[in-house]
C-alpha positions in Angstrom: -14.6 -48.2 0.0 -16.6 -46.1 2.5 -17.2 -42.3 2.0 -15.0 -41.6 4.8 -12.2 -43.5 3.3 -12.8 -41.7 0.1 -12.5 -38.4 1.7 -9.3 -39.3 3.0 -7.6 -40.7 0.0 -8.9 -37.7 -2.0 -7.0 -35.1 0.4 -3.9 -37.5 0.8 -3.9 -37.0 -3.0 -4.2 -33.4 -3.0 -1.3 -33.2 -0.6 1.1 -35.5 -2.6 0.2 -33.5 -5.7 1.2 -30.1 -3.9 4.3 -32.1 -2.3 5.7 -33.8 -5.6 4.2 -32.0 -8.6 3.4 -28.3 -7.9 5.9 -25.7 -7.5 6.5 -25.3 -3.7 7.6 -21.9 -3.5 5.6 -18.5 -4.8 7.1 -17.8 -8.2 8.2 -14.3 -9.4 5.6 -14.4 -12.5 2.3 -15.9 -12.6 1.8 -19.6 -12.5 -0.4 -19.4 -15.8 2.5 -18.0 -17.6 3.8 -21.5 -17.9 7.6 -20.0 -17.7 8.3 -22.0 -14.8 8.0 -25.2 -16.7 11.0 -24.5 -18.4 13.2 -24.6 -15.2 10.7 -27.1 -13.3 13.5 -28.7 -11.7 15.3 -25.9 -10.8 15.6 -24.1 -7.6 12.9 -21.6 -7.7 10.2 -23.6 -9.7 10.8 -27.1 -8.2 8.2 -28.9 -6.1 9.1 -29.9 -2.4 10.2 -33.1 -3.0 12.7 -32.0 -5.5 13.7 -29.0 -3.2 14.8 -31.6 -0.5 16.4 -34.4 -2.4 18.2 -31.8 -4.8 18.8 -28.4 -3.5 19.1 -29.2 0.0 16.2 -28.1 1.7 15.7 -31.3 3.7 13.4 -29.5 6.4 10.3 -30.1 3.6 11.0 -34.0 3.0 9.1 -34.8 6.7 6.1 -33.4 5.3 6.4 -36.3 2.3 6.7 -38.8 5.3 3.5 -37.7 7.0 1.6 -38.0 3.9 3.0 -41.5 3.1 2.1 -42.7 7.0 -1.4 -41.2 6.1 -1.9 -43.9 3.5 -2.3 -46.7 6.6 -5.4 -44.7 7.6 -7.0 -45.8 4.4 -7.0 -49.7 5.6 -10.5 -51.0 6.8 -8.9 -52.8 9.8 -8.9 -49.7 11.6 -11.7 -48.9 14.0 -13.3 -45.6 13.4 -12.1 -44.3 16.8 -8.5 -45.5 16.1 -8.7 -43.7 12.7 -10.1 -40.5 14.2 -7.0 -40.2 16.5 -4.7 -41.1 13.8 -6.4 -38.2 11.7 -6.4 -35.7 14.3 -2.6 -36.6 15.2 -1.6 -36.6 11.2 -3.6 -33.2 10.2 -2.1 -31.4 13.4 1.3 -32.6 12.9 1.3 -31.6 9.5 -0.2 -28.6 9.6 1.8 -27.4 12.7 5.1 -28.6 11.1 4.5 -26.5 7.9 3.6 -23.4 9.9 6.7 -23.9 12.3 9.5 -24.6 9.7 7.9 -21.4 7.5 8.2 -19.0 10.1 11.4 -20.6 11.5 13.6 -20.2 8.2 13.7 -17.4 6.4 15.3 -16.1 2.8 18.7 -16.0 4.8 18.4 -19.0 6.9 17.2 -19.3 10.4 15.0 -16.4 11.2 15.7 -16.3 14.8 19.5 -16.4 16.1 18.9 -18.8 19.1 17.7 -21.5 16.6 21.1 -20.9 14.4 23.1 -21.1 17.6 21.3 -24.4 18.7 20.9 -26.1 15.5 23.7 -24.8 13.3 23.6 -22.8 10.2 21.4 -23.7 7.2 22.9 -24.3 3.9 20.3 -21.8 2.4 16.8 -20.2 2.8 13.5 -20.1 1.6 11.0 -17.9 -0.1 7.5 -17.2 0.6 5.1 -20.4 0.2 3.4 -21.1 -3.0 0.8 -23.1 -4.4 2.1 -26.4 -3.5 2.5 -25.2 0.1 -1.1 -24.2 0.0 -2.2 -27.5 -1.2 -0.4 -29.6 1.3 -1.6 -27.3 4.2 -5.0 -27.3 3.0 -4.7 -31.3 2.9 -3.6 -31.4 6.5 -6.1 -29.1 7.5 -9.0 -31.0 6.2 -7.4 -34.5 7.5 -7.8 -32.8 10.8 -11.5 -32.2 10.0 -12.1 -35.2 9.0 -10.6 -36.5 12.2 -13.2 -34.4 14.2 -16.2 -35.7 12.2 -14.8 -39.3 13.1 -14.8 -38.4 16.5 -18.7 -37.6 16.2 -18.3 -33.7 16.0 -20.6 -31.8 13.9 -23.1 -34.7 13.9 -20.2 -36.8 11.9 -20.8 -34.8 9.0 -17.2 -34.5 7.4 -18.6 -31.6 4.9 -19.6 -29.4 8.1 -16.3 -30.1 9.7 -14.4 -29.2 6.7 -16.2 -26.1 6.4 -15.8 -25.0 9.7 -12.1 -25.8 9.9 -11.7 -23.8 6.7 -13.5 -20.8 7.6 -11.5 -21.1 11.2 -8.0 -21.2 9.1 -9.1 -18.4 6.3 -10.0 -16.1 9.2 -6.9 -16.7 11.3 -4.7 -16.3 8.2 -6.1 -13.3 6.8 -7.5 -11.4 9.7 -6.3 -12.4 13.1 -2.7 -13.1 12.1 -1.9 -9.6 10.1 -3.8 -7.9 12.8 -1.8 -9.2 15.7 1.4 -9.2 13.5 0.8 -5.3 13.1 -0.2 -4.6 16.7 2.4 -6.4 18.5 4.7 -3.5 16.9 2.9 -1.1 19.4 4.8 -3.2 22.3 8.6 -2.9 20.3 10.8 -0.3 20.7 12.8 1.6 18.1 15.5 -1.3 18.3 12.6 -4.1 17.9 12.8 -5.0 21.8 9.9 -5.7 23.5 9.0 -2.6 25.8 5.7 -1.9 27.4 7.1 2.1 28.3 7.3 2.2 24.6 3.5 1.2 24.3 2.4 3.8 27.0 4.9 6.3 25.6 3.0 6.6 22.2 -0.5 6.1 23.5 -0.6 8.5 26.5 0.4 11.9 24.6 -1.4 15.1 24.6 -2.4 14.6 20.9 -4.4 11.6 21.7 -5.6 12.4 25.2 -5.2 16.5 25.4 -7.8 18.4 26.8 -6.8 21.5 25.2 -10.4 22.3 23.3 -11.3 23.8 26.5 -8.6 26.5 25.9 -8.9 28.9 23.3 -7.0 28.2 20.1 -6.3 24.5 20.7 -7.7 21.3 19.8 -8.8 18.1 22.0 -6.9 15.0 21.6 -8.0 12.5 18.7 -9.2 9.9 21.1 -12.0 12.4 22.5 -12.4 13.6 19.1 -13.2 9.9 17.9 -15.5 9.3 20.8 -17.5 12.5 20.6 -17.9 12.0 16.9 -18.9 8.4 17.1 -21.4 8.8 19.8 -22.9 11.8 17.8 -23.0 9.7 14.5 -24.4 6.7 16.5 -27.3 8.4 18.3 -27.9 10.5 14.8 -28.2 7.4 12.7 -30.2 5.7 15.2 -32.9 8.4 15.4 -32.8 8.9 11.5 -32.8 5.6 10.8 -35.7 4.8 13.0 -37.7 7.8 11.2 -37.1 6.3 8.0 -38.3 3.0 8.8 -41.3 4.4 10.5 -42.1 6.3 7.4 -41.6 3.2 5.3 -43.7 0.9 7.3 -46.3 3.2 9.1 -47.4 5.8 6.6 -48.7 6.3 3.1 -45.6 8.2 1.9 -45.8 8.8 -1.8 -42.0 8.1 -2.5 -41.3 4.9 -0.4 -39.6 3.5 -3.7 -37.1 6.5 -3.6 -36.8 6.4 -0.3 -35.5 2.5 -0.4 -33.3 3.3 -3.3 -31.8 6.3 -1.5 -31.1 4.0 1.1 -29.1 1.9 -0.8 -27.0 4.4 -3.1 -24.6 5.6 0.0 -23.8 2.1 1.0 -22.6 1.3 -2.6 -20.7 4.6 -3.0 -17.5 5.1 -1.5 -17.6 7.3 1.7 -15.6 10.2 -0.2 -18.0 10.8 -2.5 -20.7 11.9 -0.2 -17.7 14.0 1.3 -16.8 15.5 -2.2 -20.5 16.4 -3.0 -20.6 18.1 0.4 -17.5 20.1 -0.4 -19.2 21.4 -3.6 -22.1 22.5 -1.8 -20.7 23.9 1.6 -17.0 24.1 0.8 -14.9 27.2 0.9 -15.8 27.4 -3.1 -19.3 25.7 -2.4 -22.6 26.9 -3.6 -23.8 28.0 -0.5 -20.5 30.1 0.3 -20.8 31.5 -3.0 -24.4 32.5 -2.5 -23.3 34.2 0.8 -20.8 36.4 -0.6 -22.6 37.5 -3.6 -25.9 38.1 -1.8 -24.9 39.2 1.5 -21.0 40.0 1.1 -20.2 37.3 3.5 -16.5 36.2 3.0 -16.0 32.6 2.4 -14.6 30.6 5.1 -13.7 26.9 5.8 -16.4 26.6 8.4 -17.6 23.3 7.2 -14.4 21.4 7.7 -14.1 19.8 10.8 -16.7 18.4 13.1 -19.8 19.9 11.3 -18.7 18.6 8.0 -17.8 15.1 9.6 -20.8 14.7 11.3 -23.2 15.5 8.4 -21.2 13.2 6.0 -21.1 10.4 8.4 -24.9 10.6 8.8 -25.5 10.7 5.1 -23.4 7.7 4.8 -24.5 5.5 7.8 -27.8 6.2 8.4 -28.8 3.8 5.5 -27.3 1.0 7.4 -29.3 1.9 10.5 -32.5 2.2 8.4 -31.5 -1.6 6.7 -31.5 -2.7 10.5 -34.3 -1.1 11.9 -37.2 -1.5 9.0 -37.1 -5.2 10.1 -37.4 -4.3 13.8 -40.4 -2.0 13.1 -42.3 -4.4 10.9 -42.1 -7.3 13.6 -43.6 -5.2 16.2 -46.6 -7.3 17.0 -49.9 -5.7 16.1 -51.7 -7.6 18.8 -49.5 -5.9 21.6 -50.5 -2.5 20.3 -54.1 -3.2 20.1 -54.2 -5.0 23.5 -52.8 -1.4 24.6 -55.6 0.4 22.7 -58.0 -1.7 24.4 -56.9 -0.8 27.5 -57.8 2.8 26.7 -54.3 3.8 25.9 -53.9 6.6 23.0 -51.6 6.4 19.8 -48.8 8.3 22.0 -48.8 6.0 24.8 -49.0 3.1 22.7 -46.2 4.1 20.8 -44.0 5.0 23.7 -44.7 2.3 26.2 -45.3 -0.6 23.8 -43.8 -0.3 20.6 -40.4 1.5 21.2 -39.6 -1.0 24.3 -40.2 -3.5 21.8 -37.6 -2.0 19.5 -34.8 -1.7 22.1 -32.6 -4.3 20.9 -32.8 -3.2 17.2 -32.0 0.6 18.6 -29.0 -0.7 20.6 -27.6 -2.6 17.7 -28.1 0.5 15.2 -26.3 2.7 17.6 -23.7 0.0 17.8 -23.1 -0.1 14.0 -23.3 3.6 13.6 -20.7 4.0 16.3 -18.3 1.4 15.0 -18.8 2.7 11.3 -17.7 6.1 12.6 -14.6 5.4 14.5 -13.6 3.1 11.4 -14.5 5.6 8.9 -11.3 7.0 7.0 -12.8 8.4 3.7 -14.8 11.2 5.3 -12.4 12.2 7.8 -9.5 12.6 5.3 -11.7 14.8 3.0 -13.4 16.8 5.6 -11.7 16.4 8.8 -9.6 19.5 8.6 -7.9 20.3 12.0 -10.3 18.1 13.8 -8.5 14.9 13.7 -9.4 11.4 14.7 -7.8 8.2 15.3 -8.3 6.4 11.7 -6.6 9.4 10.0 -4.0 9.6 12.9 -3.0 5.9 12.2 -2.6 6.8 8.3 -0.6 9.9 8.8 1.6 7.7 11.5 2.4 5.2 8.5 2.8 7.5 5.5 3.7 10.9 7.1 6.7 12.2 8.2 6.5 10.1 11.6 7.0 6.8 9.6 6.1 5.2 13.2 4.3 1.9 12.6 4.4 1.3 16.4 2.7 4.4 17.1 0.0 3.4 14.3 -0.5 -0.2 15.9 -0.9 1.7 19.4 -3.6 3.9 18.0 -5.1 0.7 16.3 -5.4 -0.9 19.6 -7.2 2.0 20.9 -9.4 2.1 18.3 -10.3 -1.8 18.8 -10.5 -1.0 22.4 -13.4 1.6 21.7 -15.1 -0.8 19.5 -15.2 -3.7 22.0 -16.2 -1.0 24.7 -19.3 0.0 22.7 -19.8 -3.7 22.0 -19.9 -4.8 25.9 -21.9 -1.6 26.9 -24.7 -2.3 24.3 -24.9 -6.0 25.8 -24.8 -4.7 29.3 -27.8 -2.3 28.4 -29.9 -4.7 26.8 -29.1 -7.3 29.8 -30.8 -10.4 29.9 -34.6 -9.6 29.3 -36.3 -11.8 26.4 -38.4 -9.7 24.0 -40.7 -12.5 23.0 -42.8 -10.2 20.6 -39.6 -10.0 18.3 -39.2 -13.6 17.9 -39.1 -13.4 14.0 -42.5 -14.1 13.3 -45.2 -11.2 13.2 -48.6 -12.1 14.0 -51.8 -10.8 12.2 -53.5 -7.6 12.7 -52.9 -4.0 11.5 -50.0 -2.0 12.6 -51.2 1.0 15.1 -50.8 4.3 12.9 -48.2 6.8 14.3 -49.0 9.5 16.6 -49.4 12.8 14.6 -46.6 14.4 16.4 -44.3 11.6 15.5 -45.5 11.4 11.7 -44.8 15.2 11.3 -41.4 14.9 13.0 -40.4 11.9 10.7 -41.5 13.7 7.8 -39.6 16.8 8.7 -36.4 14.6 9.0 -36.8 12.1 6.0 -38.0 14.8 3.3 -35.0 17.3 3.8 -32.7 14.4 3.9 -33.9 13.2 0.6 -33.6 16.4 -1.0 -30.0 16.9 0.4 -29.1 13.4 -0.9 -30.5 14.1 -4.3 -28.6 17.3 -4.3 -25.1 15.8 -3.3 -25.4 13.1 -6.1 -26.2 15.9 -8.7 -23.5 18.2 -7.6 -20.9 15.1 -8.0 -22.2 14.1 -11.3 -22.5 17.9 -12.7 -18.9 18.8 -11.1 -17.1 16.5 -13.5 -18.8 18.6 -16.6 -17.5 22.1 -15.5 -14.1 23.8 -16.2 -13.5 24.5 -12.3 -16.3 24.5 -9.7 -16.6 27.7 -7.9 -14.9 29.8 -10.5 -15.7 28.8 -14.1 -18.9 26.7 -14.6 -18.5 26.5 -18.5 -19.7 23.2 -19.8 -16.6 21.0 -20.5 -15.8 17.0 -21.4 -11.9 17.6 -21.0 -11.9 15.9 -17.2 -13.4 12.7 -18.9 -11.4 12.8 -22.2 -8.3 13.3 -20.2 -9.3 10.2 -17.5 -10.9 8.0 -20.0 -9.1 8.8 -23.6 -8.8 6.2 -25.8 -6.6 6.1 -29.0 -6.4 3.8 -32.1 -2.7 2.7 -32.4 -0.8 0.6 -35.0 -1.7 -2.5 -32.8 -5.1 -1.7 -31.6 -6.8 0.3 -29.0 -4.8 2.5 -26.5 -5.9 3.2 -22.9 -4.1 6.5 -22.7 -6.4 8.0 -20.3 -4.8 8.8 -16.8 -7.8 6.9 -15.1 -8.0 3.6 -17.0 -5.1 2.1 -14.8 -6.8 2.4 -11.7 -10.3 1.5 -13.3 -8.9 -2.0 -14.5 -7.2 -2.4 -11.3 -10.4 -1.9 -9.5 -12.2 -4.3 -11.7 -9.8 -7.0 -11.5 -9.6 -6.6 -7.5 -13.4 -6.7 -7.4 -13.8 -9.7 -9.9 -11.5 -11.7 -7.6 -12.8 -10.4 -4.3 -16.4 -10.7 -4.7 -17.1 -14.1 -5.7 -14.8 -15.4 -3.2 -16.4 -13.2 -0.3 -19.7 -13.9 -1.3 -19.3 -17.8 -1.0 -17.2 -17.5 2.3 -19.8 -15.2 3.7 -23.0 -17.3 2.3 -21.2 -20.3 3.9 -20.4 -18.9 7.1 -24.1 -17.6 7.6 -25.4 -21.0 6.6 -23.2 -22.8 8.7 -24.0 -20.5 11.8 -27.6 -20.3 11.5 -28.7 -24.2 10.6 -25.7 -26.2 13.0 -24.6 -25.7 16.4 -21.3 -26.6 17.6 -18.8 -25.8 20.4 -17.0 -22.6 19.3 -20.2 -21.3 17.2 -20.8 -18.4 20.0 -16.9 -16.9 19.7 -17.8 -16.2 16.0 -17.9 -12.4 14.8 -21.1 -13.4 13.2 -22.8 -15.3 16.2 -24.2 -12.0 18.2 -26.1 -11.5 14.7 -27.4 -15.2 14.7 -28.6 -14.7 18.2 -30.4 -11.2 18.1 -33.7 -11.1 19.4 -35.0 -9.2 16.4 -35.3 -10.6 12.9 -32.9 -9.3 10.1 -34.1 -6.9 7.6 
């Protein structure tokens, strides 16, 4: 048997196992609990074959018929072209049929009244899909991928075709479908009917687009607040990231290792940690306000909450991302180009302005885009430091969990957020135009980079040194804040906060995790243990396919713009 037919046989076997041996619907308990084995033929745990023959769910039986029909494709008498068409037809038919019957039939029967009127009532409904359905849908998807490879796509490589199809299905299932399902509620009125007026009514309100900030005592709409904050954050993180990259690559700064370590620290810590540290320093009960009150008699205020605090928090949070992007860009600037400029009697300033900076233009544009998108998507810092300065992310949250309980409004604001991100992306592409930056092709040439102009070097030091100091102070305050009675009132050392959160007691049956934080801690560890390997494998596989293989539709991938960047990755 050829390798192609072995692959077909394997996926037909997977589909057969999912259809005839594994529980088709999702179980109330865990699949590993084995409780479902006691009622294996029952209505809850039976495989699709038993569901169709014994429990009246006859709409599942055509899936088994398709799997049986697939056995004919194992015959060596089929030519490759004919087998390819058969695989494509079989995979597409099985995949689409499973999706259609899954959406058309719900727990109480037909999900749509029109289907019930046309086809008559059903004897019962069906619950959510389980492991059996997952195996069958994966089998049909992979058979379709093998058909693509048999047609000559992806250089006839079945593995690459399967990876591309798997990534596309996972992306559609876990990203596009949920997002579109939620955003579609923006176009529905209170009764669930489609209504464009409901969408514009939710979106075109004073709270979203109001210009009351030009009148005393009022604030602007959350859309303008979000746009202003994103522009300031994008520009600030790009400038700061460039300063850090220049210090790390073009100077003899003593603390380069510390700078690189601090560039990673804000990325791996939750955003609200930085917000908490800033509150401990600049908040109403923070060190700065307390010092001003005790020394100068200035009454503490909430001046830090709003745009000032949000901007500082986002600059601290997202500058490391810009730094990691720009350090590779700065290192890749061609020394020979700078040497040529100096040979033509250009001083360091003219060389930096007229040669180095223009070659960094794609990297600067990408750093700005990242800072802009990170700002509008940020939720942790605005919820902690926003105060009366509302932004779209927090407004979406309060639309769902607040007294409004309006999912349609939240979806409409989400569409606006998506529009801002897409506008920034296309603006970046338009600014870069179709110019080629050949010096940033990914291979630096020999030679020594030109030292920074003295003014630029001093400016970079004036930015980097205070940033390092403030970052260290913030994390120190967060650490110390857990060991005092009450910040701003009583600084007596104590361990009660940790003992209350992480208390452990020895009971008659062993250790008891009685602390209030243990439940959240173990949930976080469990989710991380499940998500980290899956995302790492999927991310590496996606990156490998996009960078090492070319195929139709590659440019539409979310990662394609990065893979086609004109500057090397850091």
